[in-house]
PDBQT receptor file of N, H, CA, C and O in Angstrom, charges set to zero:
ATOM      1  N   MET A   1       0.821  -1.200   0.000  1.00  0.00    +0.000 N 
ATOM      2  CA  MET A   1       0.000   0.000   0.000  1.00  0.00    +0.000 C 
ATOM      3  C   MET A   1       0.860   1.257   0.000  1.00  0.00    +0.000 C 
ATOM      4  O   MET A   1       0.409   2.300  -0.475  1.00  0.00    +0.000 OA
ATOM      5  N   GLY A   2       2.076   1.192   0.515  1.00  0.00    +0.000 N 
ATOM      6  H   GLY A   2       2.442   0.346   0.901  1.00  0.00    +0.000 HD
ATOM      7  CA  GLY A   2       2.934   2.359   0.586  1.00  0.00    +0.000 C 
ATOM      8  C   GLY A   2       3.231   2.962  -0.770  1.00  0.00    +0.000 C 
ATOM      9  O   GLY A   2       3.257   4.184  -0.916  1.00  0.00    +0.000 OA
ATOM     10  N   GLU A   3       3.455   2.114  -1.768  1.00  0.00    +0.000 N 
ATOM     11  H   GLU A   3       3.434   1.122  -1.649  1.00  0.00    +0.000 HD
ATOM     12  CA  GLU A   3       3.748   2.600  -3.114  1.00  0.00    +0.000 C 
ATOM     13  C   GLU A   3       2.515   3.287  -3.715  1.00  0.00    +0.000 C 
ATOM     14  O   GLU A   3       2.640   4.310  -4.388  1.00  0.00    +0.000 OA
ATOM     15  N   PHE A   4       1.339   2.728  -3.473  1.00  0.00    +0.000 N 
ATOM     16  H   PHE A   4       1.238   1.897  -2.926  1.00  0.00    +0.000 HD
ATOM     17  CA  PHE A   4       0.106   3.335  -3.967  1.00  0.00    +0.000 C 
ATOM     18  C   PHE A   4      -0.103   4.712  -3.349  1.00  0.00    +0.000 C 
ATOM     19  O   PHE A   4      -0.442   5.665  -4.050  1.00  0.00    +0.000 OA
ATOM     20  N   VAL A   5       0.098   4.816  -2.047  1.00  0.00    +0.000 N 
ATOM     21  H   VAL A   5       0.373   4.041  -1.477  1.00  0.00    +0.000 HD
ATOM     22  CA  VAL A   5      -0.073   6.094  -1.349  1.00  0.00    +0.000 C 
ATOM     23  C   VAL A   5       0.884   7.134  -1.919  1.00  0.00    +0.000 C 
ATOM     24  O   VAL A   5       0.485   8.269  -2.180  1.00  0.00    +0.000 OA
ATOM     25  N   ALA A   6       2.133   6.756  -2.112  1.00  0.00    +0.000 N 
ATOM     26  H   ALA A   6       2.456   5.834  -1.900  1.00  0.00    +0.000 HD
ATOM     27  CA  ALA A   6       3.121   7.681  -2.661  1.00  0.00    +0.000 C 
ATOM     28  C   ALA A   6       2.718   8.118  -4.070  1.00  0.00    +0.000 C 
ATOM     29  O   ALA A   6       2.832   9.295  -4.413  1.00  0.00    +0.000 OA
ATOM     30  N   GLU A   7       2.254   7.182  -4.874  1.00  0.00    +0.000 N 
ATOM     31  H   GLU A   7       2.162   6.226  -4.596  1.00  0.00    +0.000 HD
ATOM     32  CA  GLU A   7       1.878   7.503  -6.263  1.00  0.00    +0.000 C 
ATOM     33  C   GLU A   7       0.668   8.426  -6.315  1.00  0.00    +0.000 C 
ATOM     34  O   GLU A   7       0.662   9.384  -7.087  1.00  0.00    +0.000 OA
ATOM     35  N   ILE A   8      -0.341   8.163  -5.522  1.00  0.00    +0.000 N 
ATOM     36  H   ILE A   8      -0.336   7.384  -4.894  1.00  0.00    +0.000 HD
ATOM     37  CA  ILE A   8      -1.545   9.004  -5.557  1.00  0.00    +0.000 C 
ATOM     38  C   ILE A   8      -1.214  10.414  -5.073  1.00  0.00    +0.000 C 
ATOM     39  O   ILE A   8      -1.715  11.396  -5.621  1.00  0.00    +0.000 OA
ATOM     40  N   LYS A   9      -0.377  10.512  -4.052  1.00  0.00    +0.000 N 
ATOM     41  H   LYS A   9       0.030   9.715  -3.606  1.00  0.00    +0.000 HD
ATOM     42  CA  LYS A   9       0.019  11.834  -3.556  1.00  0.00    +0.000 C 
ATOM     43  C   LYS A   9       0.837  12.587  -4.596  1.00  0.00    +0.000 C 
ATOM     44  O   LYS A   9       0.673  13.796  -4.762  1.00  0.00    +0.000 OA
ATOM     45  N   THR A  10       1.713  11.881  -5.292  1.00  0.00    +0.000 N 
ATOM     46  H   THR A  10       1.847  10.899  -5.158  1.00  0.00    +0.000 HD
ATOM     47  CA  THR A  10       2.503  12.507  -6.357  1.00  0.00    +0.000 C 
ATOM     48  C   THR A  10       1.594  12.987  -7.476  1.00  0.00    +0.000 C 
ATOM     49  O   THR A  10       1.742  14.106  -7.966  1.00  0.00    +0.000 OA
ATOM     50  N   ARG A  11       0.658  12.144  -7.878  1.00  0.00    +0.000 N 
ATOM     51  H   ARG A  11       0.538  11.235  -7.479  1.00  0.00    +0.000 HD
ATOM     52  CA  ARG A  11      -0.266  12.525  -8.959  1.00  0.00    +0.000 C 
ATOM     53  C   ARG A  11      -1.110  13.723  -8.568  1.00  0.00    +0.000 C 
ATOM     54  O   ARG A  11      -1.354  14.603  -9.394  1.00  0.00    +0.000 OA
ATOM     55  N   ILE A  12      -1.563  13.772  -7.314  1.00  0.00    +0.000 N 
ATOM     56  H   ILE A  12      -1.366  13.057  -6.643  1.00  0.00    +0.000 HD
ATOM     57  CA  ILE A  12      -2.351  14.915  -6.842  1.00  0.00    +0.000 C 
ATOM     58  C   ILE A  12      -1.513  16.182  -6.899  1.00  0.00    +0.000 C 
ATOM     59  O   ILE A  12      -1.978  17.215  -7.382  1.00  0.00    +0.000 OA
ATOM     60  N   SER A  13      -0.300  16.112  -6.417  1.00  0.00    +0.000 N 
ATOM     61  H   SER A  13       0.078  15.273  -6.025  1.00  0.00    +0.000 HD
ATOM     62  CA  SER A  13       0.583  17.274  -6.401  1.00  0.00    +0.000 C 
ATOM     63  C   SER A  13       0.875  17.766  -7.820  1.00  0.00    +0.000 C 
ATOM     64  O   SER A  13       0.782  18.962  -8.095  1.00  0.00    +0.000 OA
ATOM     65  N   GLU A  14       1.224  16.851  -8.713  1.00  0.00    +0.000 N 
ATOM     66  H   GLU A  14       1.299  15.880  -8.490  1.00  0.00    +0.000 HD
ATOM     67  CA  GLU A  14       1.540  17.227 -10.096  1.00  0.00    +0.000 C 
ATOM     68  C   GLU A  14       0.330  17.797 -10.818  1.00  0.00    +0.000 C 
ATOM     69  O   GLU A  14       0.450  18.763 -11.571  1.00  0.00    +0.000 OA
ATOM     70  N   THR A  15      -0.828  17.207 -10.592  1.00  0.00    +0.000 N 
ATOM     71  H   THR A  15      -0.926  16.422  -9.980  1.00  0.00    +0.000 HD
ATOM     72  CA  THR A  15      -2.047  17.685 -11.244  1.00  0.00    +0.000 C 
ATOM     73  C   THR A  15      -2.434  19.056 -10.719  1.00  0.00    +0.000 C 
ATOM     74  O   THR A  15      -2.903  19.903 -11.479  1.00  0.00    +0.000 OA
ATOM     75  N   ASP A  16      -2.242  19.280  -9.427  1.00  0.00    +0.000 N 
ATOM     76  H   ASP A  16      -1.862  18.592  -8.810  1.00  0.00    +0.000 HD
ATOM     77  CA  ASP A  16      -2.539  20.594  -8.860  1.00  0.00    +0.000 C 
ATOM     78  C   ASP A  16      -1.621  21.660  -9.465  1.00  0.00    +0.000 C 
ATOM     79  O   ASP A  16      -2.073  22.758  -9.791  1.00  0.00    +0.000 OA
ATOM     80  N   LYS A  17      -0.348  21.341  -9.614  1.00  0.00    +0.000 N 
ATOM     81  H   LYS A  17       0.020  20.449  -9.349  1.00  0.00    +0.000 HD
ATOM     82  CA  LYS A  17       0.593  22.282 -10.237  1.00  0.00    +0.000 C 
ATOM     83  C   LYS A  17       0.192  22.572 -11.680  1.00  0.00    +0.000 C 
ATOM     84  O   LYS A  17       0.256  23.718 -12.126  1.00  0.00    +0.000 OA
ATOM     85  N   SER A  18      -0.216  21.543 -12.404  1.00  0.00    +0.000 N 
ATOM     86  H   SER A  18      -0.268  20.613 -12.041  1.00  0.00    +0.000 HD
ATOM     87  CA  SER A  18      -0.650  21.721 -13.791  1.00  0.00    +0.000 C 
ATOM     88  C   SER A  18      -1.914  22.565 -13.863  1.00  0.00    +0.000 C 
ATOM     89  O   SER A  18      -2.070  23.382 -14.771  1.00  0.00    +0.000 OA
ATOM     90  N   LEU A  19      -2.806  22.370 -12.917  1.00  0.00    +0.000 N 
ATOM     91  H   LEU A  19      -2.679  21.706 -12.180  1.00  0.00    +0.000 HD
ATOM     92  CA  LEU A  19      -4.032  23.167 -12.853  1.00  0.00    +0.000 C 
ATOM     93  C   LEU A  19      -3.702  24.636 -12.636  1.00  0.00    +0.000 C 
ATOM     94  O   LEU A  19      -4.248  25.506 -13.314  1.00  0.00    +0.000 OA
ATOM     95  N   GLN A  20      -2.816  24.910 -11.699  1.00  0.00    +0.000 N 
ATOM     96  H   GLN A  20      -2.373  24.203 -11.148  1.00  0.00    +0.000 HD
ATOM     97  CA  GLN A  20      -2.430  26.296 -11.424  1.00  0.00    +0.000 C 
ATOM     98  C   GLN A  20      -1.764  26.934 -12.644  1.00  0.00    +0.000 C 
ATOM     99  O   GLN A  20      -2.013  28.100 -12.951  1.00  0.00    +0.000 OA
ATOM    100  N   ALA A  21      -0.924  26.174 -13.334  1.00  0.00    +0.000 N 
ATOM    101  H   ALA A  21      -0.722  25.227 -13.084  1.00  0.00    +0.000 HD
ATOM    102  CA  ALA A  21      -0.254  26.694 -14.531  1.00  0.00    +0.000 C 
ATOM    103  C   ALA A  21      -1.260  26.992 -15.636  1.00  0.00    +0.000 C 
ATOM    104  O   ALA A  21      -1.152  28.013 -16.316  1.00  0.00    +0.000 OA
ATOM    105  N   ALA A  22      -2.224  26.119 -15.816  1.00  0.00    +0.000 N 
ATOM    106  H   ALA A  22      -2.312  25.290 -15.263  1.00  0.00    +0.000 HD
ATOM    107  CA  ALA A  22      -3.249  26.333 -16.844  1.00  0.00    +0.000 C 
ATOM    108  C   ALA A  22      -4.082  27.569 -16.521  1.00  0.00    +0.000 C 
ATOM    109  O   ALA A  22      -4.410  28.357 -17.407  1.00  0.00    +0.000 OA
ATOM    110  N   ARG A  23      -4.416  27.727 -15.262  1.00  0.00    +0.000 N 
ATOM    111  H   ARG A  23      -4.150  27.086 -14.542  1.00  0.00    +0.000 HD
ATOM    112  CA  ARG A  23      -5.174  28.923 -14.859  1.00  0.00    +0.000 C 
ATOM    113  C   ARG A  23      -4.353  30.188 -15.091  1.00  0.00    +0.000 C 
ATOM    114  O   ARG A  23      -4.874  31.189 -15.583  1.00  0.00    +0.000 OA
ATOM    115  N   ALA A  24      -3.065  30.140 -14.736  1.00  0.00    +0.000 N 
ATOM    116  H   ALA A  24      -2.642  29.327 -14.337  1.00  0.00    +0.000 HD
ATOM    117  CA  ALA A  24      -2.194  31.302 -14.911  1.00  0.00    +0.000 C 
ATOM    118  C   ALA A  24      -2.045  31.663 -16.386  1.00  0.00    +0.000 C 
ATOM    119  O   ALA A  24      -1.900  32.834 -16.738  1.00  0.00    +0.000 OA
ATOM    120  N   ALA A  25      -2.083  30.638 -17.247  1.00  0.00    +0.000 N 
ATOM    121  H   ALA A  25      -2.200  29.687 -16.961  1.00  0.00    +0.000 HD
ATOM    122  CA  ALA A  25      -1.955  30.865 -18.688  1.00  0.00    +0.000 C 
ATOM    123  C   ALA A  25      -3.279  31.269 -19.324  1.00  0.00    +0.000 C 
ATOM    124  O   ALA A  25      -3.325  31.628 -20.500  1.00  0.00    +0.000 OA
ATOM    125  N   GLY A  26      -4.355  31.211 -18.541  1.00  0.00    +0.000 N 
ATOM    126  H   GLY A  26      -4.318  30.919 -17.585  1.00  0.00    +0.000 HD
ATOM    127  CA  GLY A  26      -5.667  31.578 -19.069  1.00  0.00    +0.000 C 
ATOM    128  C   GLY A  26      -6.291  30.510 -19.949  1.00  0.00    +0.000 C 
ATOM    129  O   GLY A  26      -7.195  30.804 -20.732  1.00  0.00    +0.000 OA
ATOM    130  N   ASP A  27      -5.820  29.272 -19.832  1.00  0.00    +0.000 N 
ATOM    131  H   ASP A  27      -5.086  29.034 -19.196  1.00  0.00    +0.000 HD
ATOM    132  CA  ASP A  27      -6.343  28.164 -20.634  1.00  0.00    +0.000 C 
ATOM    133  C   ASP A  27      -7.478  27.483 -19.870  1.00  0.00    +0.000 C 
ATOM    134  O   ASP A  27      -7.254  26.540 -19.111  1.00  0.00    +0.000 OA
ATOM    135  N   ASP A  28      -8.685  27.972 -20.081  1.00  0.00    +0.000 N 
ATOM    136  H   ASP A  28      -8.866  28.738 -20.698  1.00  0.00    +0.000 HD
ATOM    137  CA  ASP A  28      -9.841  27.469 -19.344  1.00  0.00    +0.000 C 
ATOM    138  C   ASP A  28     -10.127  26.003 -19.627  1.00  0.00    +0.000 C 
ATOM    139  O   ASP A  28     -10.481  25.253 -18.718  1.00  0.00    +0.000 OA
ATOM    140  N   PHE A  29      -9.977  25.590 -20.876  1.00  0.00    +0.000 N 
ATOM    141  H   PHE A  29      -9.689  26.199 -21.615  1.00  0.00    +0.000 HD
ATOM    142  CA  PHE A  29     -10.243  24.191 -21.226  1.00  0.00    +0.000 C 
ATOM    143  C   PHE A  29      -9.295  23.259 -20.485  1.00  0.00    +0.000 C 
ATOM    144  O   PHE A  29      -9.727  22.276 -19.884  1.00  0.00    +0.000 OA
ATOM    145  N   LEU A  30      -7.996  23.570 -20.529  1.00  0.00    +0.000 N 
ATOM    146  H   LEU A  30      -7.645  24.369 -21.017  1.00  0.00    +0.000 HD
ATOM    147  CA  LEU A  30      -7.004  22.741 -19.847  1.00  0.00    +0.000 C 
ATOM    148  C   LEU A  30      -7.193  22.792 -18.338  1.00  0.00    +0.000 C 
ATOM    149  O   LEU A  30      -7.032  21.779 -17.658  1.00  0.00    +0.000 OA
ATOM    150  N   ALA A  31      -7.531  23.953 -17.816  1.00  0.00    +0.000 N 
ATOM    151  H   ALA A  31      -7.662  24.776 -18.369  1.00  0.00    +0.000 HD
ATOM    152  CA  ALA A  31      -7.783  24.079 -16.379  1.00  0.00    +0.000 C 
ATOM    153  C   ALA A  31      -8.953  23.199 -15.960  1.00  0.00    +0.000 C 
ATOM    154  O   ALA A  31      -8.895  22.540 -14.922  1.00  0.00    +0.000 OA
ATOM    155  N   ASP A  32     -10.008  23.186 -16.759  1.00  0.00    +0.000 N 
ATOM    156  H   ASP A  32     -10.055  23.721 -17.602  1.00  0.00    +0.000 HD
ATOM    157  CA  ASP A  32     -11.162  22.329 -16.454  1.00  0.00    +0.000 C 
ATOM    158  C   ASP A  32     -10.777  20.856 -16.477  1.00  0.00    +0.000 C 
ATOM    159  O   ASP A  32     -11.217  20.075 -15.633  1.00  0.00    +0.000 OA
ATOM    160  N   ALA A  33      -9.952  20.485 -17.450  1.00  0.00    +0.000 N 
ATOM    161  H   ALA A  33      -9.595  21.119 -18.136  1.00  0.00    +0.000 HD
ATOM    162  CA  ALA A  33      -9.520  19.088 -17.546  1.00  0.00    +0.000 C 
ATOM    163  C   ALA A  33      -8.701  18.698 -16.311  1.00  0.00    +0.000 C 
ATOM    164  O   ALA A  33      -8.895  17.620 -15.750  1.00  0.00    +0.000 OA
ATOM    165  N   HIS A  34      -7.800  19.566 -15.898  1.00  0.00    +0.000 N 
ATOM    166  H   HIS A  34      -7.643  20.442 -16.354  1.00  0.00    +0.000 HD
ATOM    167  CA  HIS A  34      -6.988  19.268 -14.710  1.00  0.00    +0.000 C 
ATOM    168  C   HIS A  34      -7.843  19.269 -13.446  1.00  0.00    +0.000 C 
ATOM    169  O   HIS A  34      -7.625  18.448 -12.555  1.00  0.00    +0.000 OA
ATOM    170  N   ALA A  35      -8.805  20.170 -13.356  1.00  0.00    +0.000 N 
ATOM    171  H   ALA A  35      -8.983  20.837 -14.080  1.00  0.00    +0.000 HD
ATOM    172  CA  ALA A  35      -9.684  20.212 -12.189  1.00  0.00    +0.000 C 
ATOM    173  C   ALA A  35     -10.491  18.920 -12.083  1.00  0.00    +0.000 C 
ATOM    174  O   ALA A  35     -10.680  18.386 -10.989  1.00  0.00    +0.000 OA
ATOM    175  N   SER A  36     -10.962  18.424 -13.220  1.00  0.00    +0.000 N 
ATOM    176  H   SER A  36     -10.809  18.858 -14.108  1.00  0.00    +0.000 HD
ATOM    177  CA  SER A  36     -11.713  17.174 -13.237  1.00  0.00    +0.000 C 
ATOM    178  C   SER A  36     -10.832  16.003 -12.815  1.00  0.00    +0.000 C 
ATOM    179  O   SER A  36     -11.257  15.149 -12.038  1.00  0.00    +0.000 OA
ATOM    180  N   GLU A  37      -9.608  15.967 -13.326  1.00  0.00    +0.000 N 
ATOM    181  H   GLU A  37      -9.262  16.661 -13.957  1.00  0.00    +0.000 HD
ATOM    182  CA  GLU A  37      -8.671  14.906 -12.948  1.00  0.00    +0.000 C 
ATOM    183  C   GLU A  37      -8.348  14.978 -11.453  1.00  0.00    +0.000 C 
ATOM    184  O   GLU A  37      -8.249  13.950 -10.783  1.00  0.00    +0.000 OA
ATOM    185  N   LEU A  38      -8.187  16.194 -10.939  1.00  0.00    +0.000 N 
ATOM    186  H   LEU A  38      -8.268  17.030 -11.483  1.00  0.00    +0.000 HD
ATOM    187  CA  LEU A  38      -7.885  16.368  -9.521  1.00  0.00    +0.000 C 
ATOM    188  C   LEU A  38      -9.042  15.874  -8.652  1.00  0.00    +0.000 C 
ATOM    189  O   LEU A  38      -8.822  15.241  -7.620  1.00  0.00    +0.000 OA
ATOM    190  N   GLU A  39     -10.263  16.162  -9.069  1.00  0.00    +0.000 N 
ATOM    191  H   GLU A  39     -10.443  16.677  -9.907  1.00  0.00    +0.000 HD
ATOM    192  CA  GLU A  39     -11.442  15.660  -8.334  1.00  0.00    +0.000 C 
ATOM    193  C   GLU A  39     -11.440  14.137  -8.310  1.00  0.00    +0.000 C 
ATOM    194  O   GLU A  39     -11.703  13.530  -7.272  1.00  0.00    +0.000 OA
ATOM    195  N   ASP A  40     -11.144  13.517  -9.452  1.00  0.00    +0.000 N 
ATOM    196  H   ASP A  40     -10.930  14.010 -10.296  1.00  0.00    +0.000 HD
ATOM    197  CA  ASP A  40     -11.093  12.055  -9.522  1.00  0.00    +0.000 C 
ATOM    198  C   ASP A  40     -10.011  11.495  -8.607  1.00  0.00    +0.000 C 
ATOM    199  O   ASP A  40     -10.238  10.511  -7.902  1.00  0.00    +0.000 OA
ATOM    200  N   LEU A  41      -8.841  12.115  -8.617  1.00  0.00    +0.000 N 
ATOM    201  H   LEU A  41      -8.656  12.914  -9.190  1.00  0.00    +0.000 HD
ATOM    202  CA  LEU A  41      -7.754  11.653  -7.755  1.00  0.00    +0.000 C 
ATOM    203  C   LEU A  41      -8.109  11.793  -6.279  1.00  0.00    +0.000 C 
ATOM    204  O   LEU A  41      -7.784  10.920  -5.474  1.00  0.00    +0.000 OA
ATOM    205  N   HIS A  42      -8.772  12.887  -5.924  1.00  0.00    +0.000 N 
ATOM    206  H   HIS A  42      -9.036  13.596  -6.577  1.00  0.00    +0.000 HD
ATOM    207  CA  HIS A  42      -9.208  13.080  -4.529  1.00  0.00    +0.000 C 
ATOM    208  C   HIS A  42     -10.210  12.000  -4.144  1.00  0.00    +0.000 C 
ATOM    209  O   HIS A  42     -10.145  11.447  -3.046  1.00  0.00    +0.000 OA
ATOM    210  N   ARG A  43     -11.139  11.703  -5.052  1.00  0.00    +0.000 N 
ATOM    211  H   ARG A  43     -11.191  12.152  -5.944  1.00  0.00    +0.000 HD
ATOM    212  CA  ARG A  43     -12.141  10.671  -4.778  1.00  0.00    +0.000 C 
ATOM    213  C   ARG A  43     -11.480   9.317  -4.568  1.00  0.00    +0.000 C 
ATOM    214  O   ARG A  43     -11.820   8.596  -3.631  1.00  0.00    +0.000 OA
ATOM    215  N   ILE A  44     -10.537   8.970  -5.436  1.00  0.00    +0.000 N 
ATOM    216  H   ILE A  44     -10.260   9.556  -6.197  1.00  0.00    +0.000 HD
ATOM    217  CA  ILE A  44      -9.822   7.697  -5.317  1.00  0.00    +0.000 C 
ATOM    218  C   ILE A  44      -9.045   7.639  -4.004  1.00  0.00    +0.000 C 
ATOM    219  O   ILE A  44      -9.029   6.609  -3.329  1.00  0.00    +0.000 OA
ATOM    220  N   ALA A  45      -8.409   8.739  -3.650  1.00  0.00    +0.000 N 
ATOM    221  H   ALA A  45      -8.423   9.575  -4.198  1.00  0.00    +0.000 HD
ATOM    222  CA  ALA A  45      -7.653   8.779  -2.393  1.00  0.00    +0.000 C 
ATOM    223  C   ALA A  45      -8.574   8.517  -1.203  1.00  0.00    +0.000 C 
ATOM    224  O   ALA A  45      -8.283   7.671  -0.359  1.00  0.00    +0.000 OA
ATOM    225  N   VAL A  46      -9.671   9.238  -1.143  1.00  0.00    +0.000 N 
ATOM    226  H   VAL A  46      -9.908   9.926  -1.829  1.00  0.00    +0.000 HD
ATOM    227  CA  VAL A  46     -10.607   9.094  -0.021  1.00  0.00    +0.000 C 
ATOM    228  C   VAL A  46     -11.158   7.671   0.051  1.00  0.00    +0.000 C 
ATOM    229  O   VAL A  46     -11.274   7.099   1.135  1.00  0.00    +0.000 OA
ATOM    230  N   LEU A  47     -11.493   7.108  -1.095  1.00  0.00    +0.000 N 
ATOM    231  H   LEU A  47     -11.398   7.573  -1.975  1.00  0.00    +0.000 HD
ATOM    232  CA  LEU A  47     -12.018   5.731  -1.116  1.00  0.00    +0.000 C 
ATOM    233  C   LEU A  47     -11.002   4.728  -0.583  1.00  0.00    +0.000 C 
ATOM    234  O   LEU A  47     -11.368   3.638  -0.142  1.00  0.00    +0.000 OA
ATOM    235  N   ASN A  48      -9.735   5.097  -0.625  1.00  0.00    +0.000 N 
ATOM    236  H   ASN A  48      -9.437   5.982  -0.983  1.00  0.00    +0.000 HD
ATOM    237  CA  ASN A  48      -8.671   4.210  -0.141  1.00  0.00    +0.000 C 
ATOM    238  C   ASN A  48      -8.100   4.651   1.196  1.00  0.00    +0.000 C 
ATOM    239  O   ASN A  48      -7.032   4.194   1.605  1.00  0.00    +0.000 OA
ATOM    240  N   GLY A  49      -8.819   5.546   1.881  1.00  0.00    +0.000 N 
ATOM    241  H   GLY A  49      -9.686   5.918   1.549  1.00  0.00    +0.000 HD
ATOM    242  CA  GLY A  49      -8.422   5.954   3.228  1.00  0.00    +0.000 C 
ATOM    243  C   GLY A  49      -7.237   6.892   3.271  1.00  0.00    +0.000 C 
ATOM    244  O   GLY A  49      -6.538   6.963   4.282  1.00  0.00    +0.000 OA
ATOM    245  N   ILE A  50      -7.002   7.616   2.187  1.00  0.00    +0.000 N 
ATOM    246  H   ILE A  50      -7.570   7.559   1.366  1.00  0.00    +0.000 HD
ATOM    247  CA  ILE A  50      -5.868   8.547   2.099  1.00  0.00    +0.000 C 
ATOM    248  C   ILE A  50      -6.400   9.965   2.148  1.00  0.00    +0.000 C 
ATOM    249  O   ILE A  50      -7.362  10.296   1.455  1.00  0.00    +0.000 OA
ATOM    250  N   ASP A  51      -5.778  10.806   2.965  1.00  0.00    +0.000 N 
ATOM    251  H   ASP A  51      -4.996  10.537   3.528  1.00  0.00    +0.000 HD
ATOM    252  CA  ASP A  51      -6.166  12.218   3.020  1.00  0.00    +0.000 C 
ATOM    253  C   ASP A  51      -5.581  12.911   1.792  1.00  0.00    +0.000 C 
ATOM    254  O   ASP A  51      -4.363  13.072   1.708  1.00  0.00    +0.000 OA
ATOM    255  N   PRO A  52      -6.424  13.330   0.828  1.00  0.00    +0.000 N 
ATOM    256  CA  PRO A  52      -5.911  13.920  -0.411  1.00  0.00    +0.000 C 
ATOM    257  C   PRO A  52      -5.272  15.288  -0.229  1.00  0.00    +0.000 C 
ATOM    258  O   PRO A  52      -4.585  15.771  -1.129  1.00  0.00    +0.000 OA
ATOM    259  N   HIS A  53      -5.485  15.913   0.908  1.00  0.00    +0.000 N 
ATOM    260  H   HIS A  53      -6.043  15.520   1.639  1.00  0.00    +0.000 HD
ATOM    261  CA  HIS A  53      -4.957  17.246   1.150  1.00  0.00    +0.000 C 
ATOM    262  C   HIS A  53      -3.567  17.214   1.784  1.00  0.00    +0.000 C 
ATOM    263  O   HIS A  53      -2.982  18.264   2.048  1.00  0.00    +0.000 OA
ATOM    264  N   CYS A  54      -3.046  16.031   2.025  1.00  0.00    +0.000 N 
ATOM    265  H   CYS A  54      -3.521  15.178   1.810  1.00  0.00    +0.000 HD
ATOM    266  CA  CYS A  54      -1.707  15.889   2.590  1.00  0.00    +0.000 C 
ATOM    267  C   CYS A  54      -0.688  15.529   1.515  1.00  0.00    +0.000 C 
ATOM    268  O   CYS A  54       0.374  14.980   1.810  1.00  0.00    +0.000 OA
ATOM    269  N   ALA A  55      -1.018  15.842   0.282  1.00  0.00    +0.000 N 
ATOM    270  H   ALA A  55      -1.881  16.288   0.043  1.00  0.00    +0.000 HD
ATOM    271  CA  ALA A  55      -0.104  15.497  -0.828  1.00  0.00    +0.000 C 
ATOM    272  C   ALA A  55       1.045  16.450  -0.892  1.00  0.00    +0.000 C 
ATOM    273  O   ALA A  55       1.910  16.317  -1.757  1.00  0.00    +0.000 OA
TER     274      ALA A  55
């Protein structure tokens, strides 16, 4: 489970950075795509007992 936890936290962190970059660039479509992916990653984390905000 340790590897899964590390991977989900890494994916959350990277996706959040990509979301912020897309917003800063004014790319609404890409920002929406990253926001949707981030929501999915948070949902997966919670379903597996992982706090998604500790990434």
